[in-house]
C-alpha positions in Angstrom: 102.2 188.7 58.1 102.2 187.9 61.8 99.0 187.8 63.7 98.5 190.5 66.3 97.2 188.0 68.8 97.1 184.3 69.6 95.7 182.0 72.2 98.1 180.1 74.5 97.5 177.2 76.7 99.6 177.5 79.9 100.0 173.8 80.7 100.7 173.3 84.4 101.6 169.7 84.0 101.9 167.2 86.9 105.5 166.0 86.5 106.8 162.9 88.4 110.5 162.3 88.8 111.8 159.5 86.7 108.5 158.7 85.1 108.8 159.9 81.5 106.0 157.7 80.1 103.4 158.9 82.5 104.5 162.5 82.2 104.4 162.3 78.4 101.0 160.7 78.5 99.7 163.6 80.5 101.4 166.0 78.1 99.5 164.3 75.3 96.2 164.7 77.1 97.0 168.4 77.7 97.8 168.9 74.1 94.4 167.5 73.1 92.6 169.7 75.6 94.5 172.8 74.5 93.6 172.0 70.9 89.9 171.5 71.7 89.9 174.9 73.5 91.3 176.7 70.5 94.9 177.3 71.6 97.5 178.1 69.0 100.4 177.3 71.3 100.8 175.0 74.3 103.6 175.9 76.7 104.7 173.0 79.0 107.1 173.0 82.0 110.9 172.5 82.3 112.2 168.9 82.2 108.8 167.5 81.7 110.2 164.1 80.9 112.3 163.2 84.0 111.6 166.2 86.2 114.0 168.9 87.2 117.1 167.6 89.1 115.8 164.1 89.4 118.8 161.7 89.6 117.4 159.7 86.6 118.7 162.6 84.4 122.2 161.2 84.7 121.4 157.9 83.1 118.0 158.2 81.3 118.4 161.5 79.4 117.9 161.0 75.6 119.0 162.9 72.5 117.0 165.5 70.8 115.7 164.5 68.3 114.9 161.2 70.1 112.1 159.1 71.5 110.8 161.8 74.0 111.0 164.7 71.6 109.4 162.5 68.8 106.4 162.0 71.0 105.9 165.8 71.6 106.3 166.3 67.8 103.6 163.7 67.2 101.3 165.4 69.7 101.8 168.8 67.9 101.0 167.2 64.6 98.1 165.2 65.8 96.4 168.2 67.5 97.5 170.9 65.0 99.2 173.0 67.7 102.6 174.5 68.4 104.2 173.0 71.5 107.0 174.4 73.6 108.3 172.3 76.5 111.4 171.3 78.4 113.2 168.0 78.0 116.4 166.4 79.5 118.9 166.1 76.6 121.9 163.8 76.2 124.5 164.9 73.6 128.1 164.0 73.2 128.4 162.6 76.7 126.8 165.6 78.4 123.3 166.2 79.7 121.5 169.5 79.2 118.3 171.1 80.5 116.8 171.8 77.1 113.6 173.2 75.6 112.2 172.8 72.2 109.6 174.7 70.1 107.6 172.5 67.7 105.3 173.7 64.9 101.9 172.3 64.1 103.5 170.0 61.5 105.5 168.3 64.2 108.8 169.9 63.3 111.3 171.2 65.8 111.9 174.8 64.8 114.0 175.9 67.8 116.1 174.1 70.5 117.6 175.9 73.5 119.9 174.7 76.3 119.6 176.4 79.7 122.4 178.8 80.5 121.7 180.1 84.0 121.8 176.7 85.7 121.4 176.8 89.5 124.5 175.7 91.4 122.7 172.8 93.0 121.9 171.5 89.5 125.5 171.5 88.1 125.9 167.8 88.9 123.0 167.1 86.5 123.2 169.6 83.6 125.9 171.2 81.5 125.7 174.9 80.5 124.1 175.9 77.2 126.0 178.2 75.0 123.6 179.8 72.4 120.4 181.8 72.1 118.1 182.0 69.1 114.7 183.2 68.0 112.4 182.0 65.3 109.7 183.7 63.2 106.3 182.1 63.5 102.8 183.0 62.4 102.2 184.5 65.8 105.4 186.7 66.0 109.1 186.2 66.6 109.5 183.8 69.5 112.5 183.3 71.8 112.9 180.5 74.3 114.7 180.5 77.7 114.2 178.4 80.8 113.2 179.2 84.4 116.1 180.8 86.3 117.4 182.3 83.0 115.0 185.1 84.1 116.5 185.8 87.5 117.1 189.5 88.0 120.9 188.9 87.9 120.7 187.1 84.5 118.4 189.5 82.6 121.0 189.7 79.9 119.6 186.5 78.5 116.2 188.1 78.0 117.7 191.4 76.8 119.7 189.4 74.2 116.5 187.6 72.9 114.8 191.0 72.7 117.7 192.4 70.7 117.4 189.4 68.4 113.8 190.6 67.7 111.8 188.5 70.1 108.2 189.7 70.6 107.4 186.7 72.7 109.5 184.8 75.2 108.4 181.3 76.2 109.9 180.0 79.4 109.3 176.4 80.5 109.9 176.4 84.3 109.9 174.3 87.4 109.5 176.8 90.2 109.9 175.1 93.6 108.8 176.2 97.0 109.1 174.9 100.5 106.5 172.4 101.6 105.2 175.0 104.2 104.0 177.4 101.5 100.2 177.3 101.1 97.7 178.7 98.7 97.3 181.7 101.0 100.9 182.7 100.3 102.5 184.5 97.4 104.9 181.7 96.4 106.9 183.7 93.8 106.2 187.4 94.3 108.9 189.9 93.2 111.4 187.1 92.5 109.5 186.4 89.2 107.2 189.3 88.5 109.9 192.0 88.8 112.3 190.7 86.2 109.5 189.8 83.8 108.0 193.2 84.2 111.4 194.9 83.6 111.9 193.0 80.3 108.4 193.4 79.0 108.2 197.0 80.0 111.5 198.0 78.3 111.0 196.0 75.1 107.2 195.8 74.8 107.3 192.0 74.6 105.3 189.3 76.2 106.9 186.7 78.6 105.1 183.6 79.4 106.4 181.2 82.0 104.7 177.9 82.9 105.7 175.6 85.8 104.9 172.1 86.7 103.0 170.9 89.7 103.7 168.0 92.1 106.2 167.1 94.8 109.9 166.7 94.1 111.3 163.2 94.9 115.0 162.7 94.8 117.8 165.1 94.2 118.8 168.3 96.1 115.3 169.7 96.3 113.6 166.5 97.5 110.5 167.3 99.6 109.8 170.7 98.0 106.9 171.2 95.7 105.8 172.8 92.5 102.5 174.6 92.8 101.8 176.2 89.4 101.1 180.0 89.6 102.4 180.3 86.1 102.3 183.8 84.7 102.1 185.7 81.4 103.3 189.3 81.5 103.2 192.3 79.1 104.3 195.9 79.6 101.0 196.8 81.3 101.2 194.0 83.8 100.1 190.4 84.3 97.8 189.1 81.5 97.1 185.7 83.0 98.1 183.7 86.1 97.9 180.0 86.7 96.1 178.8 89.8 98.0 177.5 92.9 97.9 173.7 92.5 100.3 171.1 93.9 98.6 167.8 93.0 96.9 167.8 89.6 97.5 169.3 86.2 95.7 172.3 85.0 95.4 174.2 81.7 95.1 178.0 81.8 94.0 179.6 78.5 95.0 183.2 77.7 94.7 185.5 74.8 98.0 187.2 74.0 98.4 190.4 72.1 101.7 190.9 70.2 103.2 194.3 69.8 105.3 195.2 66.8 109.1 195.5 67.4 110.3 198.5 65.3 113.6 199.2 67.0 116.6 197.3 65.8 120.4 197.2 66.4 121.7 200.4 67.9 118.2 201.9 68.0 117.4 199.5 70.8 120.3 201.0 72.9 118.9 204.5 72.2 115.4 203.3 73.2 116.8 201.8 76.5 118.7 205.0 77.2 115.5 207.1 76.7 113.8 204.9 79.2 116.6 205.4 81.7 117.8 201.8 81.7 121.5 202.9 81.6 121.1 205.5 84.3 122.5 203.1 87.0 125.9 202.6 85.2 129.0 204.0 86.9 
């Protein structure tokens, strides 16, 4: 039987472009900290090995399973914790912006390749072509990545919900201009609105964790990642990561999981009752 709640570590990891060994060492330290603090799951950012859109992706991406994913699997096993995080994957001559979910035995139980890849990143990453969910002791989990949750690509989240997801984990690498400060709202409605729509309609929890640090190399060079990760349920924001552009930070949150009773065509009826289809012409 699935637990009705679990504890997640929102791991705002400092990610340096083209420095996988240093990044993975920090991920190891964060896994240890999350385990000590009683977390069941640790969620880490997008492309935590090489960093999002860093030019090294073209030549240094590795297969999954492979050396980088093996290290994350070992961390999960060593610290008895589920880990979800983003890696840069090479497969059959292509490179993908991927994410994996690893159980506490160190086994990869889900792999996803990002679908809604930003135009500026097409030179680095190919487009994923599948979605899946997995049943865990904490609920049914689906995984997507960052801009998959844009308001104009909500079909991805809706599809995960239709597949039974009670929880969506989303490794991210939100970037903002260097002029943004901690007095600003760096994401605002761009992120909170689509998360709120999905969680409100389907009564699920969406948790998105982003890296921190400055982007070096690639089309977003000079921009920065400042944390502000969020966990959202139908009633609103459960937890929010602090604004932080220089050092990693772990935010611990208790997550309640709602049962998902509607299936198949019943989901369409439920969405209709909630007025979701009222905009159609």
